[in-house]
C-alpha positions as CSV (number, residue, x, y, z in Angstrom):
1,X,-77.8,183.7,32.7
2,X,-78.8,180.7,30.9
3,X,-82.6,181.1,29.8
4,X,-84.7,178.0,29.8
5,X,-87.6,177.4,27.4
6,X,-90.6,174.8,27.9
7,X,-90.8,172.9,25.0
8,X,-92.0,169.5,23.5
9,X,-91.3,166.6,21.3
10,X,-93.8,165.2,19.2
11,X,-94.3,161.2,19.8
12,X,-95.1,161.0,16.2
13,X,-93.6,162.1,13.2
14,X,-90.6,163.0,13.1
15,X,-90.0,164.1,16.6
16,X,-89.6,167.7,16.0
17,X,-88.6,169.8,18.9
18,X,-90.8,172.4,19.3
19,X,-89.8,175.3,21.9
20,X,-93.6,176.8,23.0
21,X,-92.1,180.1,25.6
22,X,-88.9,181.5,28.0
23,X,-89.7,180.2,31.4
24,X,-89.2,182.2,34.2
25,X,-86.4,181.6,36.9
26,X,-89.2,181.3,39.1
27,X,-90.7,178.4,36.9
28,X,-87.3,176.5,35.8
29,X,-86.7,176.5,40.1
30,X,-90.4,175.2,40.5
31,X,-89.8,172.2,37.7
32,X,-86.1,171.3,39.2
33,X,-87.7,170.8,42.1
34,X,-90.5,169.0,41.1
35,X,-88.4,166.8,39.3
36,X,-85.9,166.3,42.2
37,X,-88.4,165.3,44.4
38,X,-90.6,163.0,42.3
39,X,-86.9,161.3,41.4
40,X,-86.1,161.0,45.0
41,X,-89.9,159.3,45.7
42,X,-89.3,157.9,42.3
43,X,-85.9,156.3,43.9
44,X,-87.7,154.5,47.3
45,X,-90.1,153.2,45.3
46,X,-88.1,151.0,43.4
47,X,-85.6,150.1,46.3
48,X,-89.4,148.6,48.3
49,X,-90.1,146.8,44.6
50,X,-86.6,145.6,44.3
51,X,-86.9,144.1,48.2
52,X,-90.4,143.0,47.3
53,X,-89.4,141.2,43.6
54,X,-86.3,139.2,45.2
55,X,-88.9,137.6,48.1
56,X,-91.2,136.2,45.0
57,X,-88.2,135.3,43.3
58,X,-87.1,133.0,46.3
59,X,-90.9,131.9,46.5
60,X,-90.4,130.9,43.1
61,X,-86.9,129.1,42.9
62,X,-88.7,127.1,46.1
63,X,-92.0,126.2,44.4
64,X,-89.7,124.7,41.6
65,X,-87.0,123.0,43.5
66,X,-90.2,121.7,45.2
67,X,-91.7,120.7,42.1
68,X,-88.1,119.3,40.6
69,X,-87.8,116.5,43.7
70,X,-91.9,115.5,43.3
71,X,-90.8,114.7,39.7
72,X,-87.9,112.9,40.6
73,X,-89.5,110.5,43.7
74,X,-92.8,110.1,41.9
75,X,-92.3,105.9,41.6
76,X,-90.0,106.0,44.9
77,X,-88.6,107.9,47.8
78,X,-85.6,105.9,47.7
79,X,-84.6,107.8,43.8
80,X,-84.0,110.6,45.6
81,X,-82.0,113.7,43.9
82,X,-79.0,113.2,42.9
83,X,-75.7,114.7,45.7
84,X,-74.9,117.3,42.6
85,X,-78.1,119.0,42.5
86,X,-78.2,119.1,46.2
87,X,-75.1,121.1,46.4
88,X,-76.9,123.0,43.6
89,X,-79.6,123.5,45.6
90,X,-78.0,124.8,48.6
91,X,-76.1,127.5,46.3
92,X,-79.0,128.9,44.8
93,X,-81.2,129.4,48.0
94,X,-78.4,131.3,49.5
95,X,-78.1,133.2,47.0
96,X,-82.1,134.4,46.5
97,X,-81.8,134.6,50.7
98,X,-78.8,136.8,50.5
99,X,-80.9,138.6,47.6
100,X,-83.8,139.4,50.1
101,X,-81.8,140.4,52.5
102,X,-79.8,142.8,51.1
103,X,-82.5,144.2,48.8
104,X,-84.5,144.6,52.5
105,X,-81.6,146.2,54.5
106,X,-81.2,148.4,51.7
107,X,-84.7,149.9,51.3
108,X,-84.4,150.8,54.8
109,X,-80.6,152.4,54.8
110,X,-80.9,154.2,51.4
111,X,-84.6,155.8,53.2
112,X,-83.0,156.8,56.2
113,X,-80.5,158.5,54.0
114,X,-82.9,159.8,52.1
115,X,-85.0,161.5,54.5
116,X,-82.5,163.1,56.2
117,X,-81.2,164.9,53.1
118,X,-84.2,166.1,52.3
119,X,-85.9,167.1,56.2
120,X,-82.9,167.3,57.7
121,X,-81.9,164.7,60.5
122,X,-83.7,166.5,63.3
123,X,-87.0,166.9,61.3
124,X,-90.6,165.5,62.2
125,X,-90.2,163.3,59.0
126,X,-86.5,161.9,60.3
127,X,-88.3,161.0,63.5
128,X,-91.3,159.8,62.4
129,X,-89.4,157.0,60.1
130,X,-87.4,156.1,63.0
131,X,-89.8,155.2,65.5
132,X,-91.9,153.3,62.7
133,X,-88.6,151.3,62.9
134,X,-87.7,151.2,66.1
135,X,-92.1,149.8,66.4
136,X,-91.3,147.0,64.1
137,X,-88.5,146.6,65.8
138,X,-89.3,146.2,69.2
139,X,-92.5,144.8,68.6
140,X,-91.6,141.9,65.8
141,X,-89.1,139.3,66.8
142,X,-88.4,138.0,63.6
143,X,-87.8,141.5,62.7
144,X,-85.1,142.3,64.9
145,X,-83.9,139.1,63.2
146,X,-84.0,139.4,59.8
147,X,-82.3,142.9,60.0
148,X,-79.4,141.7,61.8
149,X,-79.2,138.5,59.6
150,X,-78.0,140.7,56.8
151,X,-74.8,141.6,59.3
152,X,-74.5,137.8,59.8
153,X,-74.0,137.1,56.4
154,X,-72.1,139.9,55.3
155,X,-69.4,139.0,58.0
156,X,-70.0,135.6,59.0
157,X,-71.1,133.3,57.1
158,X,-74.1,132.3,54.4
159,X,-77.7,132.1,56.0
160,X,-79.3,128.8,54.5
161,X,-77.2,126.3,56.7
162,X,-79.4,123.2,54.7
163,X,-81.8,122.8,51.8
164,X,-84.6,119.8,53.4
165,X,-86.2,118.2,51.3
166,X,-88.5,114.6,52.3
167,X,-91.3,113.0,51.8
168,X,-93.9,109.9,52.6
169,X,-96.9,108.3,51.4
170,X,-98.8,110.2,53.8
171,X,-100.2,113.5,53.4
172,X,-98.8,115.5,56.5
173,X,-100.6,116.4,59.6
174,X,-101.6,120.4,59.4
175,X,-99.2,121.5,62.6
176,X,-96.4,119.5,60.8
177,X,-96.9,121.2,57.3
178,X,-97.3,124.5,59.2
179,X,-93.3,123.4,60.4
180,X,-92.4,123.2,56.2
181,X,-91.4,125.9,54.0
182,X,-93.3,124.6,51.3
183,X,-95.1,121.1,50.5
184,X,-96.6,119.5,48.3
185,X,-99.5,116.9,47.7
186,X,-100.5,114.3,45.0
187,X,-101.2,110.6,44.6
188,X,-97.7,109.9,45.3
189,X,-97.8,111.0,48.5
190,X,-96.6,114.4,50.6
191,X,-93.3,116.2,49.6
192,X,-91.9,119.2,51.8
193,X,-88.8,121.5,51.5
194,X,-87.2,123.3,54.3
195,X,-84.7,126.1,53.9
196,X,-83.0,125.6,57.8
197,X,-81.0,128.3,59.6
198,X,-78.2,126.0,61.9
199,X,-79.0,127.6,65.7
200,X,-76.3,127.3,67.1
201,X,-74.0,128.1,64.2
202,X,-75.3,131.8,64.3
203,X,-75.4,132.1,67.8
204,X,-71.1,130.8,68.3
205,X,-70.1,133.1,65.2
206,X,-72.0,136.6,65.7
207,X,-72.6,139.0,68.4
208,X,-76.0,139.4,68.5
209,X,-78.1,142.4,70.4
210,X,-79.5,140.7,73.4
211,X,-83.4,140.3,72.7
212,X,-82.1,139.1,69.3
213,X,-80.0,136.2,71.0
214,X,-82.7,135.3,73.2
215,X,-85.3,134.9,69.9
216,X,-82.3,132.7,68.0
217,X,-81.8,130.6,71.4
218,X,-85.6,129.7,71.8
219,X,-85.6,128.4,67.8
220,X,-84.7,125.2,67.5
221,X,-81.3,123.1,66.6
222,X,-82.3,124.0,63.2
223,X,-85.7,126.3,62.1
224,X,-87.1,127.3,58.8
225,X,-86.1,130.6,56.9
226,X,-89.0,131.6,55.3
227,X,-91.8,132.0,57.9
228,X,-89.0,134.8,59.1
229,X,-88.0,136.7,56.2
230,X,-92.1,136.6,55.2
231,X,-92.4,138.0,58.9
232,X,-90.0,140.7,58.5
233,X,-91.5,141.6,55.5
234,X,-95.2,142.7,56.7
235,X,-92.9,144.7,59.1
236,X,-91.3,146.8,55.9
237,X,-94.5,146.8,54.5
238,X,-96.0,148.4,57.5
239,X,-92.9,151.3,57.0
240,X,-93.5,151.8,53.3
241,X,-97.2,152.6,54.0
242,X,-95.7,155.0,56.7
243,X,-93.4,156.5,54.9
244,X,-96.1,156.5,51.7
245,X,-97.4,158.8,54.2
246,X,-95.2,160.8,55.3
247,X,-93.7,161.8,52.1
248,X,-96.8,161.5,49.9
249,X,-98.0,165.2,50.3
250,X,-94.6,166.8,48.9
251,X,-94.8,164.5,46.0
252,X,-98.5,165.3,45.4
253,X,-97.0,169.4,45.4
254,X,-94.4,168.4,43.3
255,X,-97.0,166.5,40.6
256,X,-99.2,168.9,40.6
257,X,-96.9,171.9,40.2
258,X,-95.5,169.8,36.8
259,X,-98.6,168.5,35.6
260,X,-99.6,172.2,34.7
261,X,-96.9,172.2,32.6
262,X,-97.8,169.3,31.0
263,X,-100.9,170.7,30.7
264,X,-99.7,173.4,28.9
265,X,-98.2,171.5,26.5
266,X,-100.9,169.7,25.4
267,X,-102.9,172.9,24.7
268,X,-100.3,172.9,21.7
269,X,-99.5,169.4,21.4
270,X,-101.4,166.7,22.1
271,X,-99.3,164.1,21.2
272,X,-95.8,165.6,22.7
273,X,-93.6,165.0,25.5
274,X,-93.1,167.9,27.5
275,X,-89.2,169.1,27.7
276,X,-87.5,172.0,29.4
277,X,-84.5,173.0,26.8
278,X,-81.3,175.1,27.8
279,X,-78.5,176.4,25.3
280,X,-75.6,174.2,26.0
281,X,-72.2,176.4,25.6
282,X,-71.4,179.1,22.8
283,X,-73.0,177.3,20.3
284,X,-77.0,177.7,19.7
285,X,-77.5,174.7,17.8
286,X,-76.0,172.8,21.1
287,X,-79.1,172.3,23.7
288,X,-79.9,170.1,26.5
289,X,-83.3,169.0,27.2
290,X,-85.0,167.1,30.3
291,X,-88.0,165.5,30.4
292,X,-90.7,166.2,33.0
293,X,-91.6,163.1,34.5
294,X,-94.8,162.4,32.7
295,X,-95.6,158.6,33.7
296,X,-94.3,160.0,37.4
297,X,-96.8,162.7,37.3
298,X,-99.7,160.4,36.2
299,X,-98.5,158.1,39.0
300,X,-98.7,159.7,41.7
301,X,-102.0,162.3,41.0
302,X,-103.4,158.4,40.8
303,X,-102.3,156.8,43.9
304,X,-105.0,156.9,46.7
305,X,-104.5,159.4,49.0
306,X,-103.7,158.6,52.1
307,X,-106.8,158.6,54.9
């Protein structure tokens, strides 16, 4: 039987490995369960952050494009931007929106799979997650639309039909400005940008669920995309918060158990990384060293607990 040991690698000096003591089979299982549980929790958090960062990058692209357009038309709106730049804008807009849609669905699909694997397809956790998703799908039309728009882009076409740049010498009325993806006012007048979807192309080229088709049909011939993405991400935030409240007790349990081993190591070496050490093969000089999720444990233990 392979015997694991609790060890420490010093952060400073020569980084020497110290063996503290042998672990019992129960302790080895506790550490393995804790590490695997926190790895799963970490992966779910990372997928959520990927989706959020993709949305942030889309917004930065929009701001940069609007600034470029504003500078190009400072002297006269007739100058506009070169046609080649307009093509590039459309490509970049679709690239960013595709990243947003893909990571949006990836988070939800991976999450459902992970919950089913961890707790079982018929578990309370799986049922609770699915109910949270159904609630957002039924109550937020933009969430249902964005959820299915990713399928459209995968099989039928690019999401953004037009990047519409426009300007005026006067400030836009508030009710009109609110229809723009982004707007900017300076001494040279008003400039705005719209990421526009084509209603008829969407309806013609894809089999949408009935209520999503009705939602699209109720939009204008060209309608703005960023607002619907934002509304869908508010639903994603709600689902993520629900998930954290469901899985945090288990993550906290794993983190608390691992922290007891961390504390034991620090009683011997205050400036060392806790590790487990196990032999690799017959040669005693060859060992397998595995970390014990120090940063992740600290993060979970410091996270405000759900009410």
